[in-house]
Phi, psi and omega in degrees: 000121180280135180258155175257123180305138178282132181278078181286343180298315179266346180053045185253345189259088178241045187268007174060062186298133168077011183280340184078008177217139183256002182200169172217139182291143184303318182301320179291322178296311183294332178293341180279349181293129179294327176247125182297154178305143178286319184199160173245121181255085184288147175207182179292349180252006182212114175236153192231037174294144185300333186275000177304132184268118178265121185264342182194160174246149176206146172245002175243119185301334180289344181254008180293137177249161178300128181084013184271170173245123182260122178261109185273099184258150170289145179232186181292326188246342184204177181242128183302337180295339178293343187247020179299317180296321179297318178299320179295319179299328183274358172117007178294130178268339178217146175221149166260130017259028164303323163264106188275131179233161181286322184227101187291329179289320175296321179298319178300316179298315179299314182295318180296318178301313182294315184298322180264013171062044171049060182298328182295340179286350179244011178234149167280112186255135184236119179257131181242121180231173184138173180281310180228159179089358184295313184295313179297314180299317179298317179295321178297316179300312180300317181297316181296316180295320180289334179295336178257017174090002176281150182252131188236156163252146184221132176228116180222176176304322189262327190208158172242151176210136173229112176049048175092344178268123188238146173210163187284146170271104181257014185281344188064024178228123183290298178263113183293171176292159185304323181301314182287324178297313181293324177297317182289324175298321177297316180295320178297316180298315180295333179277356177104011180292148175248340183226151175223133179247122187235117174290123190239105181280167176297323176297314181299323178287316182293324186261017173065022179293329181258008174299136183089006175275345175047060186298136173269325181229132174245138183235134175246126177272299181189170177227124176217179184300117178187152172061027179285346172297330181265313187270341177077317181227157176295328179297317179291324178298313180292326178296324177296319177298325182296338180304323180300317185280331173296329185283346180288118188254117181295340182264356181291129179225106179272000183077020182257359182073023182257130177263116182304144181206155175248129180253112185241148181273109183291338181276354188252152180297340181292339187303306184292332181285318187277332186304318179296341179279350187270123175261359181247167178303140178257129173247115182260155179225156181186174180251121176072314183287175182293126178195155179296325177240109192230136176262135175224166178054047182286129179239109181266126179234174186296324186234010180197168178222135177239142175199160177258139182247126176264119177253166182305329185233006181194182175230162177207150174261139180235133170232126182230150176276001173278138184249155175106148179299322182294331178284337171298316178297318178298317178297319180298320178299316179294321178298317180299319178297308183297319179297318178297326181274003174091013178285136182292145181306317180298319178293324177299313181298320180293322178295319178295322182295336182284343180278107181277342180162169178239134186306130177073012177240109182047043184272123181276139175252115182246109177230027179084005181285152184278005179234164181267141174236125181239129175255126181217149182282359184313118184217016175233161177305316182294314182293324175297318179298316181295315182293314181294322178297318177296313182295328178301319181289342184256002186250127178271336179257225181268154177248120180239154182223140172243122186201167175209196177217145184284151173276161179070016180230186184308109182283338183296332185279347184299304179295331176296318178296317179299318180295313184296315181294318180298325181282328187261338179257153176286330179203148177218154174241117179271130188215189186284143176202096177051064181294340185052233186259015175268163174287115184297327178296322179294323178297316179300320180291327175300317180292316183300327180299327177293321178292319181293331181294340178252023172086010180275147185246128177294136182096342177238308180267335178205161176235155170246112180233112186296316182289116186294325176298314179296322179298315179295316180299321180296316179297316181295323184297335183247010176280142182241167177305133180093348178282162172233133176245118177264126172256107190249150169109326183262319178056240182282347190297148186240023176200161169244132182267115178242119190065237174247012182263138176264109181268125182307135182197141176212110180306322183293316179293316180297320179300314180297317180298316183290326176299314181290322177297318180295318180296327183281324190248341188286140174288165178295135183247154172277113183254020185282336185263140176233036185275359180119159189273054180296342182288346180284119179204000000 
């Protein structure tokens, strides 16, 4: 059965494809709420007989359909209750909080599960959380499962996939709202999927977006400094991640023959913190050290990685086109999941080998230039350190980086990012990256302070160029044969957020354009010296 990609960019398609029913009675929906309504606020625009037929759910008043139920949720910039009248004008027969509930986000998850008839109860669901590596790990898991003939649904920061049909995630939201997750699970189930892999952020866990996913397997990649603008402390951040593992129920039986399990990274500080939250068997993975799934004899090469995996009852050789030590860890997480689900080691290896790369993750741009260009989503201190450390081992010349930090997010990480890049790259250009409603120049200076704190000098060791196109062009103009230029932070993303406007942008496209412009217009350069980019000013 061919599926039609859901238009999550506009969030307009909530028509419940393939359910065989076009409505659900209000009484049945409200009965699904884990917490009963606090009150009913009847008015001429809201009546509540149980037999009222609800034809669709929406949390954006602009997407309300005739006969719909509008869930008025608080947001980052406004409160959905301001748009109750708009929802009514568009045809909503019921709205929350006309039906008042204690937790509107939990209510949305409950309602979405009921409206789409609890699709997760008929799928083996796998949740992947952590600071970095979630998207790659999720894609690896999906690939391995599909290699043995299983059909999967996949939801990640970068991409969606249902039974082999893939499209880009252009929403700029990793874990979608509960309504969209349940809709997509329903569509995957109707298309014949047996498994679903869901990238689950701390926000998604904290805000009940993945409530009702009934996870069978939870996966932890790692925990590092991130999202403290939302969680305030690392302890709270890790506690949000723990929600995934608390939700794993040893008594849950979907009739799928799946034994619930927690997959934890033995090499990461999160291991000891999360293990007590697990009521299901824990399968740990790691590199060299003691773990149930362990990589040894790791061989890192420019375009591939080889390693041997020690499993509880056998061994296997793995060769992947993903590069870097951190991708060995991502592969191990996927291996642990597949092994737990009963996939044979040879099939696991074949599934991993089929993954040629993940969009915007260590993605090479080849346009005939004599230097390497890598686009990567690295946007945290830890991910920048991992990517730059890997690229250093693969670079014969100089290592340069173009990067920034987003506005409206954790300000503490900006100088940390500046320090790490300044220490690991030979030269860097600090530039724009989603300033949102902050002063972009101030963001650049926050980052620059980190570089200056380790003795780097602006104008010699690094530049601040607000215009991202100019920043990329400047780095390319001074790249020599054997050099590597990393474009970090945007990865797969297709826009830059300025104010509240999404301005079209693609690092990969801009990189290709600038390479060709440089080739067309640049004069012949003397490439004999490799003493450093002092010419940049």
